[in-house]
Each structure stands twice: as C-alpha cells, then as structure tokens.
TORMAR-813322 format. One line per 2 residues: their letters; for each residue y, x, z of N, C-alpha, C, O. Coordinates in pm, whole numbers, plus 50000, padded with zeros to 5 digits. Each point is the difference from the previous one (the first is absolute). Last residue first. Layout:
BEGIN
a) Y,X,Z,Y,X,Z,Y,X,Z,Y,X,Z  ...
This chain:
BEGIN
xx) 04273,87494,83774,49987,49864,49984,50024,49887,50077,49976,49888,49954  49959,50568,50102,50184,49959,49969,49965,49877,49964,50088,49918,50027
xx) 49556,50443,50089,50086,49913,50179,50115,49921,49896,50100,49967,50064  49547,50361,49691,50111,50037,50117,50106,49910,50125,50080,50022,50091
xx) 49617,49779,49564,49932,50109,49976,50099,50062,50143,49997,49942,50108  50210,49755,49664,49890,49939,50054,49949,50083,50056,50031,49976,50116
xx) 50236,50171,49490,50104,49974,50149,49888,49901,50124,50068,49983,50101  49731,50069,49505,50040,50175,50083,50048,50015,50100,49977,50065,50102
xx) 49968,49506,49623,49896,50077,50060,50021,50108,50106,49972,50015,50119  50335,49777,49667,49969,49954,50135,49918,49995,50037,49971,49952,50110
xx) 50137,50315,49478,50109,50044,50066,49960,49871,50138,50048,50049,50102  49785,49808,49468,49933,50147,50063,50054,50082,50146,49920,50055,50076
xx) 50226,49559,49606,49917,49938,50088,49954,50083,50103,49973,49973,50117  50472,50188,49720,49909,49875,49992,49876,50014,49966,49981,50107,49942
xx) 50264,50414,50080,50023,49852,49962,49919,49888,50038,49884,50034,50019  50102,50399,50108,50105,50031,49991,50069,49869,49983,50106,49961,50051
xx) 49399,50176,49940,50143,49954,50131,50120,50015,49971,50057,50036,50103  49673,50100,49540,49978,49865,49996,50063,49971,50165,50084,49910,50013
xx) 50143,50564,49897,49922,49910,49901,49957,49871,50057,50081,49950,50078  50097,50260,50293,50049,49984,49866,49881,49987,49949,49898,49965,50060
xx) 50406,50064,50407,49877,49882,49880,50038,50098,49902,50109,50051,49975  50095,49985,50587,50005,50067,49808,49886,49925,49990,49929,49954,50089
xx) 50365,50038,50379,49905,49925,49884,49999,50069,49873,50101,50024,49933  50059,49995,50678,50035,50026,49891,49885,50007,49920,49894,50037,50049
xx) 50295,49833,50437,49912,49971,49930,50037,50049,49846,50102,49949,49956  50056,50146,50560,50019,50019,49820,49882,49958,49947,49900,50069,50021
xx) 50200,49837,50540,49920,50110,49915,50072,49903,49895,50039,49885,50015  50077,50206,50574,50057,49893,49893,49904,50049,49869,49963,50114,50029
xx) 50066,50050,50434,49848,49878,49937,50007,50027,49857,49909,50024,49921  50508,50148,50385,49846,50027,49975,49929,49870,49962,50024,49883,50030
xx) 50552,50294,49926,49873,49877,50019,49900,50050,49994,49988,50069,49898  50417,50085,50052,49926,50062,50105,49930,49866,50048,49988,49936,50105
xx) 50401,50219,49556,49988,49805,50101,49886,50047,50093,50028,49968,50116  50165,50445,49741,50013,49918,49938,49964,49802,50122,50016,49933,50102
xx) 49687,50549,49970,50129,49933,49948,50100,49887,49957,49939,49896,50021  49552,50142,50076,50057,50109,50062,50172,50019,50020,50052,49995,50112
xx) 49672,49737,49632,49923,49939,50124,50062,50090,50118,49995,49977,50121  50099,50042,49347,50011,49861,50138,49997,49948,50084,50037,49889,50038
xx) 49768,50535,49757,50246,49962,49929,50071,49856,50048,50115,49960,50021  49342,50165,49979,50120,50067,50091,50087,49973,50059,50047,49973,50110
xx) 49677,49709,49635,50029,50132,49984,50056,50045,50086,50084,49930,50056  49466,49768,49776,50076,49972,50182,50064,50154,49911,49928,50085,49949
xx) 49764,49636,49693,50073,50065,50078,50133,50045,50056,50111,49999,49945  49490,49776,49645,50019,50022,50148,50047,50080,50081,49918,50080,50044
xx) 49945,49814,49420,50061,50089,50105,50030,49943,50072,50087,49926,49953  49621,49990,49578,50106,49920,50140,50039,50096,50085,49913,50084,49978
xx) 49936,49831,49463,49975,50088,50146,50087,49956,50141,50110,49949,50017  49571,49966,49445,50113,49960,50106,49986,50078,50151,49910,50035,50076
xx) 49937,49985,49318,49987,49995,50117,50101,49977,50107,50118,50012,49970  49532,49971,49546,50071,49915,50106,50027,50081,50095,49902,50049,50056
xx) 49896,50140,49638,50015,49910,49855,50116,49892,50088,50084,49929,49945  49785,50604,50125,49968,49860,50036,50073,49866,49988,50114,49987,50044
xx) 49729,50544,49900,50026,49917,49877,49941,49817,50086,49902,49926,49999  50232,50535,50252,49841,49889,49984,49991,49912,49876,49907,49920,49993
xx) 50479,50376,50119,49873,50113,49991,49896,49873,50022,49882,50034,49993  50527,49758,49923,49940,50135,49879,49911,50099,50020,49953,50078,49917
xx) 50150,49509,50408,49975,49928,49852,49981,50151,49916,49900,50013,49930  50177,50112,50499,49839,49884,49957,50032,49986,49894,49933,50065,49919
xx) 50452,50130,50165,49862,50110,50035,49913,49937,49952,49945,50031,49895  50452,49677,50178,49982,50104,49845,49865,50062,50054,49904,49926,49981
xx) 50197,49903,50386,49932,49846,49914,49985,50081,49779,49925,49988,49903  50268,50261,50552,49858,49974,50008,49936,49959,49885,49897,50042,49948
xx) 50602,49951,50014,49879,50167,49957,49879,49941,50063,49920,49974,49910  50335,49645,50228,50039,50027,49883,49937,50163,49894,49958,49999,49884
xx) 50018,49933,50636,50008,49894,49917,49965,49997,49853,49883,50014,49965  50427,50250,50260,49903,50078,49996,49834,49917,49933,49925,50051,49916
xx) 50610,49880,50066,49884,50074,49876,49846,50055,50091,49915,50075,49953  50325,49629,50334,50003,49876,49896,49896,50111,49845,49901,49971,49933
xx) 50205,50197,50541,49903,49988,49948,49952,49872,49852,49897,49957,49948  50383,50518,50142,50086,49864,50033,49841,49969,49953,49936,50060,49914
xx) 50043,50448,50208,49983,49884,49908,50075,49840,50081,50009,49973,50119  49914,50625,49870,50063,49961,50005,50014,49803,49946,50065,49968,49900
xx) 49428,50298,50157,50160,50013,49919,50118,49997,50070,49971,50054,50107  49531,49812,49902,49989,50106,50064,50112,50109,49966,49990,50122,49998
xx) 49839,49401,49873,50079,50017,50113,50033,50120,50068,50055,50002,50110  49679,50044,49471,50118,49889,50013,50102,49971,50126,50122,50020,49997
xx) 49433,50189,50008,50085,50072,49960,50135,49921,49965,50100,50024,50069  49525,49722,50140,50109,50145,50096,50067,50072,49922,50102,50044,50054
xx) 49702,49640,49665,50101,49936,50137,50073,50089,50138,50105,50003,50065  49495,50126,49582,50160,49931,49882,50078,50009,50139,50064,50098,50037
xx) 49582,50006,50176,50042,50060,49947,50119,50027,49941,50094,50077,50020  49619,49520,50055,50004,50071,50127,50111,50095,50010,50088,49974,50082
xx) 49704,49958,49502,50075,49906,50051,50048,49998,50123,50122,49998,49990  49474,50273,49955,50104,49977,49878,50126,49940,49981,50072,50081,49941
xx) 49595,49825,50343,50030,50117,50043,50112,50053,49951,50104,50033,50058  49649,49601,49815,50030,49988,50095,50139,50120,49994,50117,49990,49963
xx) 49618,50038,49593,49974,49996,50141,50129,49937,50131,50111,50049,49983  49894,49772,49495,49969,50152,50042,49935,49999,50126,49949,49892,50031
xx) 50041,49809,49469,49942,50062,50180,50044,50099,50003,49977,50095,49926  50222,49563,49592,49886,50184,50064,50006,50003,50137,50118,50011,50034
xx) 50101,49597,49767,49970,50084,49932,49866,50116,50026,49889,50041,49967  50265,49582,50381,50011,50078,49878,49987,50049,49889,49903,49930,49972
xx) 50365,49801,50387,49899,49923,49880,49971,50132,49964,50090,50057,49938  50177,49860,50507,49975,50051,49876,49915,49947,49924,49946,49899,50045
xx) 50358,50145,50465,49868,49901,49917,50023,50040,49929,50110,50055,50008  50043,50060,50462,50033,50024,49828,49873,49937,49978,49898,49974,50064
xx) 50416,50123,50430,49900,49947,49924,50058,49984,49920,50121,49981,49987  50024,50367,50337,50028,49982,49896,49868,49864,49984,49891,50037,50044
xx) 50399,50154,50447,49897,49981,49927,50009,49968,49850,50110,49947,49980  50247,50246,50372,49874,49959,49974,49888,49969,49967,49910,50060,50059
xx) 50634,50218,50055,49826,49984,49999,49969,49854,50034,50055,49935,50089  50370,50449,49857,49964,49826,49993,49856,50001,49963,49949,50055,49902
xx) 50415,50392,50280,49898,49937,50022,49970,49829,49931,50051,49914,50072  50436,50431,49897,49917,49948,50056,49849,49886,49985,50011,49884,49959
xx) 50393,50344,49824,49866,50065,50002,49983,50020,50163,50003,50096,50077  50342,49600,49644,50009,50115,50154,49878,50115,49961,50042,50111,49969
xx) 49984,49669,49616,50160,49943,50102,50080,50005,50105,50119,49983,50023  49379,50095,49771,50084,50114,49890,50184,49901,50104,50101,50061,50035
xx) 49409,49886,50250,50049,49912,49826,50166,50119,49996,50068,50046,50091  49388,50026,50035,50081,50042,50013,50175,49923,49955,50040,50019,49885
xx) 49405,49857,50225,50035,50071,49900,50154,50013,50071,50015,49937,50105  49420,49902,49953,50144,50004,50061,50069,50093,49912,49940,50085,49934
xx) 49664,49553,50156,50047,50141,49846,50064,49986,50120,50001,49915,50090  49511,49794,49890,50137,50085,50035,50047,50076,49908,49956,50049,49896
xx) 49742,49557,49976,50041,50085,50012,50088,50079,49991,50073,50027,49905  49737,49475,50020,50045,50083,50175,50008,50146,49946,49970,50010,50119
xx) 49728,49707,49538,50110,50010,50080,50021,50107,50138,49938,50088,50060  49868,49796,49445,49951,50118,50006,50139,49976,50164,50102,50069,50001
xx) 49630,49704,49570,50067,49945,50067,49992,50140,50092,49898,50067,49990  50006,49771,49482,49947,50068,50084,50111,49984,50090,50109,49970,49952
xx) 49726,49750,49687,50107,50084,50034,49882,50066,50107,49880,49988,50024  49830,49893,49522,50059,49931,50152,50164,50085,50086,50019,50117,49967
xx) 49586,50033,49682,50120,49913,49917,50113,49937,50103,50119,49977,49977  49516,50459,49960,50121,49950,50070,50081,49917,49980,50120,50024,49987
xx) 49478,50189,49754,50000,49853,50048,50091,49998,50150,49958,49931,50093  50052,50373,49626,50022,49926,49885,49923,49924,50082,49966,49901,49934
xx) 50193,50578,50203,49941,49858,49994,50049,49882,50016,50086,49956,50076  50071,50628,49888,50008,49842,49947,49912,49986,50059,49948,50099,50052
xx) 50294,50210,50226,49875,50005,49894,50010,49833,49918,50047,49894,50042  50303,50517,50271,50001,49839,49986,49846,49987,49899,49987,50099,49928
xx) 50283,50309,50264,49868,49960,50096,49917,49833,49945,49903,49938,50044  50485,50269,49717,49898,50087,50032,49855,49933,50078,49880,49984,49974
xx) 50549,49796,50011,49934,49974,49864,49877,50116,50011,49888,49957,49971  50383,50080,50417,49938,49864,49974,49900,49991,49905,49880,49982,50020
xx) 50421,50470,49982,49897,49936,50100,49907,49896,50005,49879,50023,49993  50553,49999,49748,49837,50037,49948,49898,50063,50063,49892,50018,49943
xx) 50479,49731,50256,49906,49911,49890,49950,50079,49963,49880,49974,49999  50457,50148,50306,49894,49939,50026,49846,49932,49909,49887,49959,50028
xx) 50591,50494,50036,49961,49824,49919,49846,49964,50008,49914,50068,49945  50465,50222,50330,49875,50001,49972,49925,49841,49899,49963,49883,50013
xx) 50543,50333,50183,49890,50049,49887,49806,50025,49984,49922,50085,49959  50265,49777,50521,50079,50014,49896,49994,50094,49860,49952,50113,50008
xx) 49741,49761,50362,50037,49927,49925,50091,50044,49902,49975,49993,49880  50037,50126,50604,49835,50087,49811,49998,49971,49883,49979,50078,49906
xx) 50364,49823,50566,49982,50062,49858,49950,49965,49899,50033,49967,49886  49939,50040,50607,50049,49839,49981,49987,50010,49816,49945,49915,49930
xx) 49911,50484,50289,49906,49981,49946,50030,49800,49979,49919,49918,49956  50405,50428,50089,49931,50042,49880,49925,49907,49988,49992,49948,49888
xx) 50287,50077,50485,50070,49910,49865,49929,50061,49878,50057,50001,49891  49801,50086,50536,49958,49930,49992,50017,49918,49876,49934,49911,49946
xx) 50147,50532,50142,49891,49971,49957,49971,49878,49985,49915,49973,49916  50512,50156,50235,50011,50049,49860,49828,49946,49957,49987,49939,49894
xx) 50093,49992,50531,50114,49929,49940,49961,50010,49834,49974,49910,49920  49853,50444,50413,49936,49829,50006,50018,49890,49949,49914,49912,49998
xx) 50388,50507,50016,49890,50013,49879,49914,49893,50058,49985,49923,49906  50365,49990,50333,50025,50038,49867,49942,50006,49841,50017,49954,49887
xx) 49895,50077,50632,50012,49853,49991,50086,50041,49812,49985,49893,49940  49896,50439,50406,49878,49989,49887,50032,49852,49962,49901,49938,49961
xx) 50395,50152,50457,49905,50110,49992,49896,49919,49857,49935,49899,50031  50400,49850,50294,49974,49981,49801,49904,50153,49970,49942,49996,49892
xx) 50196,49968,50484,49927,49828,50106,49922,50004,49767,49901,49965,49935  50395,50455,50252,49832,50003,49986,49938,49853,50078,49928,49980,50098
xx) 50495,50205,49568,49981,49870,50133,49883,50035,50028,49923,49980,49905  50270,50181,49662,49963,50081,50038,50010,49945,50229,50037,50075,50091
xx) 50103,49593,49515,49894,50096,49990,49887,50066,50078,49882,49968,50016  50550,49763,50133,49961,50045,49922,49910,50063,50045,49972,50045,50111
xx) 50353,49479,49783,49846,50111,50067,50012,50125,49968,50052,50025,49891  50253,49660,49940,50072,50017,50082,49914,50054,50097,50041,50037,50110
xx) 49859,49831,49475,50067,49884,50073,49972,50024,50123,49934,49927,50074  50063,50378,49608,50159,49923,49951,49985,49868,50052,50078,49907,49980
xx) 49608,50433,50091,50100,50052,49981,50090,49871,50028,50073,49975,50096  49538,49975,49748,49922,49993,50177,50216,50019,50073,50054,49939,50093
xx) 49789,50141,49442,50018,49822,50008,50083,49980,50131,50094,49926,50029  49755,50529,49811,50164,49922,49942,50000,49873,50043,50106,49937,50004
xx) 49550,50183,50089,49972,50088,50097,50200,49983,49939,50093,49978,50077  49591,49835,49611,50031,49910,50101,50028,50142,50078,49916,50080,49958
xx) 50107,50088,49671,50080,49872,49987,49929,49922,50172,50090,49965,50076  49703,50451,49854,50184,50027,50031,49994,49851,49982,49970,49947,50107
xx) 49596,50045,49847,50001,50026,50132,50174,50018,50037,50054,49959,50103  49792,49904,49405,49996,49931,50080,50072,50042,50143,50108,49952,50034
xx) 49780,50390,49700,50180,49953,49997,50015,49855,50012,50114,49955,49987  49475,50253,50035,50069,50072,50108,50157,49957,49987,50094,50007,50080
xx) 49543,49830,49677,49962,49988,50187,50070,50082,50027,49978,50041,50114  50008,49727,49440,50070,50169,50000,49998,49943,50208,50078,49931,50067
xx) 49551,49817,49582,50156,49986,50108,50023,50080,49990,49916,50067,49939  49839,49804,49601,49963,50090,50081,50152,49985,50133,50118,50001,49965
x) 49643,49712,49612,50118,50075,50039,50000,50073,50158,49986,49923,50096
C-alpha cells in the first residue's frame, strides 16, 4: 500500500488545529509535511509480508543441525494504542530447516516492527516468519523493550522494560524449550 502523503498532511494540519495550534504559524512551517513523511517511514511495514523474502533468501543446508542464536538485535516500533515509540532488542533461537543470511532476519524484524504494533504480537509475528520462512523446527523469540507510553504519559516511569516471548515447534515444549531459553538468558 502506498501512503497518501497529501491526505496525511491535511490530517496533520487538522490535528494541529484541533489541539488549538495554527498550522500557518511560522514555527510549524512544514510540520504537517514532515509528520506525513515520518508516518510513511514508521509504517512502511504495513501490508508487507516478510515471509516470502525470507524464504527466497534461505538455502537448504542439511549440515545445519544445531540451534542458531541471534541476540540483541535492536528494533523500534510504534505502539498502536498511543502512536508512541517502543524500542529495545529482539533475541531469537531457531533450529533451521534452511539457513538465511543474518541481514534477511534483521529485515524480517524491521518489516514487522514498521507497523502499528503491540509488543506481544510483534514477538509472535517474528516467530511465525522464522518458522514459515525458514522451515524451522523450533523457534523462540524474545523482545525486551521500553515503552514511551509508560515513560512520558500515564505512570511516567523511565527504565521499566517489558519482555515478551513466543515459542514455536520444538521450542514450545520441554525439554528443548529449556535449551532455547538458556541461549537467550532466560534459564
């Protein structure tokens, strides 16, 4: 889906007016245009399925038997409840059916994070993409993030983090789940 930047710009102008601001004020010069472009950038993952690209980049490797752990991958997303940022790191473990370049996995995370999200769904969608894009027989994904909706509004607590976990296949059942959890520091 291609964003309608002109429509978004008009909506930002109306939003500013609704808040008692004058979009024609020199201090707000080009603000609606900037916010419209920012929205297009922040939500570039809307309507994009990362699984086909991941699957296309995957290579069958019958020698890859052990788990792969990829830790502390930074991400930022936008909370769908307040349209505020949440950011942190994703760590994952998967038992490959096929292997992909690490950049392809980062692109999966970036694509899924670039849409209005909640952290729980973000974690689950990453696990789904790895399971289906790589044919992984076990996937464990954890995300740790700080949420601006907690830090700058409501309770106004800085430094508090939320950890979410999604497990699929072999890593959704014991005892292999313990192995995966230990790789991301949860055991």
